[in-house]
C-alpha positions as CSV (number, residue, x, y, z in Angstrom):
1,X,0.0,0.0,0.0
2,X,2.8,2.4,0.9
3,X,4.6,1.8,-2.4
4,X,1.4,2.5,-4.4
5,X,0.7,5.7,-2.5
6,X,4.2,6.9,-3.2
7,X,3.7,6.2,-6.9
8,X,0.3,8.0,-6.8
9,X,2.0,11.0,-5.2
10,X,4.6,11.1,-7.9
11,X,1.9,11.0,-10.6
12,X,-0.1,13.7,-8.9
13,X,3.0,16.0,-8.7
14,X,3.8,15.3,-12.3
15,X,0.2,16.1,-13.3
16,X,0.3,19.3,-11.4
17,X,3.6,20.3,-13.0
18,X,2.2,19.6,-16.5
19,X,-0.9,21.7,-15.8
20,X,1.3,24.6,-14.6
21,X,3.4,24.3,-17.8
22,X,0.4,24.2,-20.1
23,X,-1.1,27.2,-18.3
24,X,2.2,29.0,-18.7
25,X,2.2,28.3,-22.5
26,X,-1.4,29.4,-22.7
27,X,-0.7,32.6,-20.9
28,X,2.3,33.3,-23.2
29,X,4.8,32.7,-20.3
30,X,3.4,35.5,-18.1
31,X,6.0,35.7,-15.3
32,X,3.7,37.3,-12.7
33,X,1.1,34.6,-13.1
34,X,3.7,31.9,-12.9
35,X,5.2,33.3,-9.7
36,X,1.7,33.6,-8.1
37,X,1.0,29.9,-8.9
38,X,4.3,28.6,-7.7
39,X,4.1,30.6,-4.4
40,X,0.6,29.4,-3.9
41,X,1.5,25.7,-4.4
42,X,4.4,26.1,-2.0
43,X,2.2,27.7,0.7
44,X,-0.3,25.0,0.4
45,X,2.4,22.3,0.6
46,X,3.9,23.9,3.7
47,X,0.5,24.2,5.4
48,X,-0.1,20.5,4.7
49,X,3.4,19.1,5.4
50,X,3.8,21.0,8.7
51,X,0.5,19.6,9.9
52,X,-1.3,22.9,10.2
53,X,-4.3,21.6,8.2
54,X,-4.4,18.5,10.4
55,X,-5.4,20.5,13.5
56,X,-7.1,23.5,11.9
57,X,-10.8,23.8,12.2
58,X,-12.9,23.3,9.1
59,X,-13.5,27.1,8.7
60,X,-9.8,27.7,8.6
61,X,-9.4,25.2,5.7
62,X,-12.3,26.8,3.9
63,X,-10.8,30.3,4.1
64,X,-7.2,29.4,3.4
65,X,-7.7,26.6,0.9
66,X,-10.8,27.4,-1.1
67,X,-11.5,31.1,-1.0
68,X,-8.2,32.6,-2.2
69,X,-8.4,31.0,-5.7
70,X,-12.0,31.9,-6.0
71,X,-11.3,35.6,-5.1
72,X,-8.4,35.6,-7.5
73,X,-10.5,34.3,-10.4
74,X,-13.3,36.9,-9.6
75,X,-10.6,39.6,-9.5
76,X,-9.3,38.7,-12.9
77,X,-12.8,38.8,-14.5
78,X,-13.6,42.2,-12.9
79,X,-10.2,43.9,-13.3
80,X,-9.3,45.7,-16.5
81,X,-5.8,44.1,-16.7
82,X,-7.3,40.8,-15.7
83,X,-9.8,40.9,-18.6
84,X,-6.9,41.8,-20.9
85,X,-5.0,38.8,-19.6
86,X,-8.0,36.5,-20.1
87,X,-8.7,37.7,-23.6
88,X,-5.2,37.0,-24.8
89,X,-4.8,33.6,-23.3
90,X,-4.5,30.7,-25.7
91,X,-7.8,28.7,-25.6
92,X,-6.2,25.7,-27.2
93,X,-3.9,25.0,-24.3
94,X,-6.6,25.8,-21.8
95,X,-8.6,23.0,-23.4
96,X,-5.7,20.6,-23.3
97,X,-5.5,21.1,-19.5
98,X,-8.8,19.4,-19.1
99,X,-7.3,16.2,-20.4
100,X,-5.6,15.8,-17.0
101,X,-9.0,15.4,-15.4
102,X,-8.7,11.8,-16.6
103,X,-5.4,11.1,-14.8
104,X,-6.8,12.7,-11.6
105,X,-9.8,10.4,-11.7
106,X,-7.6,7.3,-12.1
107,X,-5.6,8.5,-9.1
108,X,-8.8,8.8,-7.1
109,X,-9.9,5.3,-8.1
110,X,-6.5,4.0,-6.8
111,X,-7.0,5.9,-3.6
112,X,-10.4,4.3,-3.2
113,X,-8.9,0.9,-3.6
114,X,-6.6,1.9,-0.7
115,X,-9.6,3.0,1.4
116,X,-8.3,6.5,1.7
117,X,-11.0,8.2,-0.4
118,X,-14.8,7.6,-0.4
119,X,-16.4,6.1,-3.5
120,X,-18.9,8.9,-3.7
121,X,-16.7,11.1,-5.8
122,X,-15.5,8.5,-8.4
123,X,-16.3,8.8,-12.1
124,X,-18.1,5.4,-11.9
125,X,-20.8,6.8,-9.6
126,X,-21.7,10.5,-9.6
127,X,-18.8,11.9,-11.7
128,X,-18.6,12.4,-15.4
129,X,-15.1,14.0,-15.1
130,X,-13.3,11.1,-16.9
131,X,-15.6,11.4,-19.9
132,X,-15.1,15.1,-20.1
133,X,-11.3,14.7,-19.9
134,X,-11.4,12.4,-22.9
135,X,-13.7,14.7,-24.8
136,X,-11.2,17.5,-24.3
137,X,-8.9,15.8,-26.9
138,X,-11.7,15.9,-29.4
139,X,-12.5,19.6,-28.7
140,X,-8.9,20.5,-28.8
141,X,-8.1,18.8,-32.2
142,X,-11.3,19.2,-34.1
143,X,-12.5,22.5,-32.5
144,X,-9.4,24.5,-31.7
145,X,-6.9,23.2,-34.3
146,X,-8.9,22.0,-37.3
147,X,-11.9,24.3,-36.7
148,X,-14.3,21.5,-37.7
149,X,-16.4,22.1,-34.5
150,X,-18.2,25.3,-34.3
151,X,-17.9,27.9,-31.6
152,X,-21.5,27.2,-30.3
153,X,-20.6,23.6,-29.7
154,X,-17.4,24.6,-28.0
155,X,-19.4,27.0,-25.8
156,X,-21.8,24.3,-24.9
157,X,-19.0,21.9,-24.0
158,X,-17.4,24.4,-21.7
159,X,-20.7,25.3,-20.0
160,X,-21.5,21.6,-19.4
161,X,-17.9,21.0,-18.2
162,X,-18.3,23.9,-15.7
163,X,-21.7,22.6,-14.5
164,X,-20.3,19.1,-14.0
165,X,-17.3,20.4,-12.1
166,X,-19.4,22.6,-9.8
167,X,-21.7,19.6,-9.2
168,X,-18.7,17.4,-8.3
169,X,-17.3,20.2,-6.0
170,X,-20.7,20.5,-4.2
171,X,-21.0,16.7,-3.9
172,X,-17.4,16.5,-2.5
173,X,-17.9,19.3,-0.1
174,X,-21.2,18.0,1.3
175,X,-19.6,14.5,1.7
176,X,-16.8,15.7,4.0
177,X,-17.8,15.4,7.6
178,X,-14.8,17.0,9.2
179,X,-12.8,19.0,6.7
180,X,-15.4,21.6,5.5
181,X,-18.0,23.5,7.4
182,X,-20.8,21.8,5.5
183,X,-22.1,18.2,5.6
184,X,-24.8,16.3,3.8
185,X,-23.7,12.8,3.2
186,X,-22.5,10.6,6.1
187,X,-19.1,9.2,5.3
188,X,-16.5,7.9,7.6
189,X,-13.8,10.7,8.1
190,X,-11.1,8.0,7.8
191,X,-11.9,7.7,4.1
192,X,-10.8,11.3,3.5
193,X,-7.2,10.7,4.5
194,X,-5.7,11.2,1.1
195,X,-7.8,14.2,0.0
196,X,-6.1,16.5,2.5
197,X,-2.6,15.2,2.3
198,X,0.3,16.3,0.2
199,X,0.3,16.5,-2.8
200,X,-3.4,15.8,-3.2
201,X,-4.0,19.0,-1.2
202,X,-3.2,20.8,-4.5
203,X,-6.5,19.5,-6.0
204,X,-8.9,21.8,-4.1
205,X,-6.4,24.6,-3.8
206,X,-5.1,24.7,-7.4
207,X,-6.3,22.1,-9.9
208,X,-10.0,22.6,-9.5
209,X,-9.8,26.4,-9.6
210,X,-7.6,26.0,-12.7
211,X,-10.2,23.9,-14.4
212,X,-12.9,26.4,-13.5
213,X,-10.9,29.3,-14.8
214,X,-10.1,27.5,-18.0
215,X,-13.8,27.0,-18.7
216,X,-14.8,30.6,-17.7
217,X,-11.9,32.1,-19.8
218,X,-12.9,30.2,-23.0
219,X,-16.6,31.0,-22.4
220,X,-15.7,34.7,-22.2
221,X,-13.6,34.6,-25.3
222,X,-16.3,32.9,-27.3
223,X,-18.9,35.5,-26.2
224,X,-16.8,38.6,-26.2
225,X,-14.1,37.9,-28.8
226,X,-16.1,36.1,-31.5
227,X,-13.3,36.5,-34.0
228,X,-11.1,34.1,-32.1
229,X,-13.4,31.2,-32.8
């Protein structure tokens, strides 16, 4: 079990690095954004490795793990410079980022087999994430590269992807009995071991917000910058 968890951690770190690299390419190697992302990942890793998150109350995790990325995304969409940044980001590479939702779901499935994550968030039950990750390849190649898929279909794909992601977030949040200040489903806290350990802590603090931003940015580009599609 320990060996498999080490391998999972390695794959998760590699997946995170690839998403950071793709986002850097999409943002035309914007140094400011890169530094913000790297510093944020380091901060979350330190908070997890030092054990602060282990003893912190749920509301602390909510404010220091979830809210900062949400506020940052809102800031970008409301700020003039943020809008300029979004409008000039490369939609092709934002689409490619969603492919890594597949690897994340495979990681989760392995964690479930190790009894460190509840089955409620797997793609085989309430989650369509793995299907959407695979479909990202089709949208990227036939929509963004070959232009065979129209802008309306790409828009619908991103809206659906965003809805599914939000549904998964809500489902996950309501399933956690001790890590978030909300609870709906009764699940043994022992099954949430991996979700709040390094490097999986980067999922709620970076990966999920990145997927949300990628969808929102493309939706804005399609609606506002019609000539790009």
